[in-house]
C-alpha positions as CSV (number, residue, x, y, z in Angstrom):
1,M,88.1,69.2,81.8
2,S,91.3,71.3,82.6
3,S,93.6,72.9,80.5
4,R,97.2,74.2,80.0
5,T,99.8,75.8,77.5
6,V,103.3,75.3,77.9
7,H,105.8,77.3,76.5
8,I,108.9,75.1,75.7
9,S,110.3,77.6,73.7
10,P,109.7,80.8,71.0
11,Q,108.7,78.7,68.4
12,T,106.7,75.4,70.0
13,T,103.9,75.4,72.8
14,L,102.5,72.8,74.2
15,Q,98.5,72.5,74.9
16,T,97.3,70.3,77.5
17,R,94.6,69.1,79.1
18,R,93.8,67.0,82.0
19,H,90.4,64.9,82.4
20,L,89.5,65.9,86.5
21,R,85.9,64.7,88.1
22,P,84.4,68.0,87.7
23,V,82.9,69.1,91.6
24,P,79.6,68.7,91.2
25,C,77.6,72.0,90.7
26,F,73.7,73.4,91.1
27,A,72.8,75.8,89.0
28,M,72.3,79.3,90.1
29,G,68.5,79.8,91.1
30,T,68.7,75.7,92.6
31,H,66.8,75.2,95.6
32,I,68.5,72.8,98.7
33,L,66.4,71.7,101.1
34,T,67.3,72.9,105.0
35,P,65.9,72.3,108.2
36,M,63.8,75.6,107.4
37,G,62.5,74.7,104.2
38,D,64.3,75.0,100.7
39,R,66.7,77.6,100.2
40,L,68.4,78.8,97.1
41,V,71.2,77.3,96.4
42,Q,73.5,81.2,96.2
43,D,72.1,81.6,99.5
44,L,74.1,79.2,101.9
45,R,76.9,80.3,103.4
46,P,79.7,78.3,105.6
47,G,77.7,77.1,109.0
48,D,74.0,76.9,107.0
49,L,72.3,73.6,107.7
50,V,71.1,71.2,104.9
51,E,68.6,68.2,105.2
52,T,70.7,64.5,104.1
53,L,69.1,61.4,103.3
54,D,71.7,59.3,106.0
55,H,72.8,61.8,108.5
56,G,70.7,64.3,108.9
57,A,71.2,67.9,108.8
58,Q,75.1,69.0,108.3
59,P,76.6,71.9,107.9
60,V,77.8,73.3,104.6
61,R,81.6,73.5,105.2
62,G,82.5,75.5,101.9
63,T,80.7,77.3,98.6
64,S,82.6,78.0,95.1
65,M,81.1,79.8,92.5
66,R,82.2,78.7,89.1
67,K,81.8,80.4,85.7
68,I,81.9,77.5,83.0
69,E,81.5,77.9,79.1
70,A,78.6,75.8,78.7
71,D,78.6,74.1,75.5
72,G,79.4,70.8,74.2
73,P,80.6,68.5,76.8
74,D,80.2,70.9,79.7
75,A,77.2,72.4,78.7
76,P,74.5,72.0,81.8
77,I,71.7,69.3,82.1
78,R,68.0,69.8,82.6
79,F,65.7,68.0,84.2
80,R,62.2,69.3,83.1
81,A,60.0,69.6,86.6
82,G,58.1,66.4,87.1
83,T,60.7,64.4,85.1
84,L,62.0,63.5,88.9
85,N,59.4,64.2,90.8
86,N,61.1,67.9,91.1
87,E,58.5,70.5,91.3
88,H,61.0,72.7,89.4
89,D,63.6,71.9,86.5
90,L,67.0,71.2,87.8
91,C,69.7,72.3,86.4
92,V,73.2,70.9,87.1
93,T,76.7,70.0,85.9
94,P,76.4,67.0,83.5
95,G,79.1,64.6,86.1
96,H,76.3,65.7,89.0
97,R,75.7,62.5,90.2
98,I,71.3,61.3,90.8
99,R,70.7,59.3,93.6
100,F,68.7,56.0,92.7
101,A,67.2,53.6,94.6
102,G,64.7,50.9,94.8
103,W,63.5,47.7,93.0
104,Q,64.9,48.3,89.6
105,A,68.2,49.3,90.9
106,D,68.6,46.4,92.6
107,L,66.9,44.0,89.4
108,L,69.4,45.9,87.0
109,F,72.4,46.5,89.1
110,G,72.2,43.7,92.0
111,E,72.5,47.1,94.1
112,W,69.5,48.8,95.8
113,E,71.1,52.1,95.7
114,V,73.2,54.0,92.5
115,L,74.8,57.3,91.7
116,V,74.4,58.1,87.9
117,E,75.7,61.2,85.9
118,A,73.4,63.6,85.0
119,R,74.8,63.5,81.3
120,D,73.6,59.8,81.2
121,F,70.2,60.6,81.4
122,V,69.6,63.3,78.8
123,N,67.1,61.9,76.2
124,G,66.2,65.6,74.1
125,T,62.5,65.9,75.9
126,D,63.1,65.7,79.8
127,V,66.1,66.0,80.4
128,T,68.4,67.5,77.7
129,R,72.0,69.5,77.4
130,E,71.1,73.2,77.6
131,V,73.9,75.5,75.4
132,V,74.3,78.4,77.1
133,G,77.1,80.3,76.8
134,P,79.1,81.0,80.1
135,A,77.1,79.5,82.9
136,R,77.1,80.2,86.8
137,Y,77.6,77.1,89.2
138,L,77.7,77.1,92.6
139,A,79.3,73.8,94.7
140,L,78.4,73.1,98.3
141,S,81.7,71.7,100.1
142,F,80.6,69.3,103.1
143,D,83.1,67.3,105.8
144,A,82.0,64.2,104.1
145,H,80.1,62.8,100.5
146,H,76.5,63.6,101.5
147,I,73.1,62.4,99.2
148,I,71.3,66.2,99.7
149,F,68.2,66.9,98.1
150,A,67.8,69.2,95.2
151,E,64.5,70.5,93.8
152,R,63.6,68.0,96.2
153,V,65.3,65.1,94.4
154,P,68.1,63.1,95.9
155,V,71.4,64.1,94.6
156,E,75.3,63.9,95.5
157,S,77.3,66.5,97.4
158,A,80.9,68.1,97.4
159,Q,83.0,67.1,100.1
160,L,86.0,69.5,101.1
161,R,88.8,66.4,100.8
162,A,88.9,63.8,98.4
163,P,87.4,60.5,99.3
164,T,90.1,58.2,100.5
165,G,88.7,54.7,99.7
166,K,86.3,53.5,97.0
167,L,82.9,54.9,96.4
168,A,80.0,53.5,98.0
169,F,78.0,53.8,94.8
170,P,79.1,51.9,91.5
171,P,78.8,54.3,88.3
172,L,76.3,53.3,85.5
173,R,76.5,53.0,81.9
174,E,74.0,55.1,79.7
175,H,72.1,52.7,78.5
176,E,71.6,51.3,82.3
177,A,70.8,54.8,83.2
178,Q,68.2,55.3,80.1
179,V,66.5,52.2,81.8
180,L,66.1,53.6,85.6
181,L,64.8,57.2,84.0
182,R,61.9,55.2,82.2
183,S,61.6,53.0,85.1
184,Y,60.8,56.2,87.3
185,P,57.1,57.1,88.1
186,T,57.3,60.7,86.9
187,K,54.8,62.8,87.6
188,A,54.3,62.4,91.5
189,K,52.5,64.7,93.2
190,E,54.9,64.5,96.5
191,P,57.7,65.4,96.1
192,A,60.8,62.9,97.1
193,R,61.6,63.7,100.9
194,P,64.5,62.5,103.3
195,T,64.4,59.8,105.3
196,G,65.2,59.4,109.0
């Protein structure tokens, strides 16, 4: 949420707030899959290659660090190790979307793959809202919207320009995300791997 104070007169001020879809960001220390193996998100620079689900290795076009007061609806979402076959905890911004694909998504939504906001998975045990005070996040931008691998979990990337068309993945309601999470084969020995 973006807020701004507008001074109309010495006695009158107006506080405005805009709800923007935040840029998907990763907590510092998140491992991102590259052609050379996992690298920490904060070590990636423009020009470095990152593996994508559908388009092979793509260059990072930009990085941006953000410091956010991590409380209430802006608190980061933590997926405990093993929840989504992730070896380490995955911590992302609440609006960061996670890719689900397979028969469960097809059965529930008539779509083979869907993107689900991290906040919709919060269940108080394996997926929690981490109220930690100020949190530092890093966003990775690409030329296009891609699915990349953070802690070997397929997640969305940011892109430099706003998309001009409809999103390829429909948004889900909270109860639908919980159904997907319960059906996910947790604690698997092999982490997710890119295809293609």
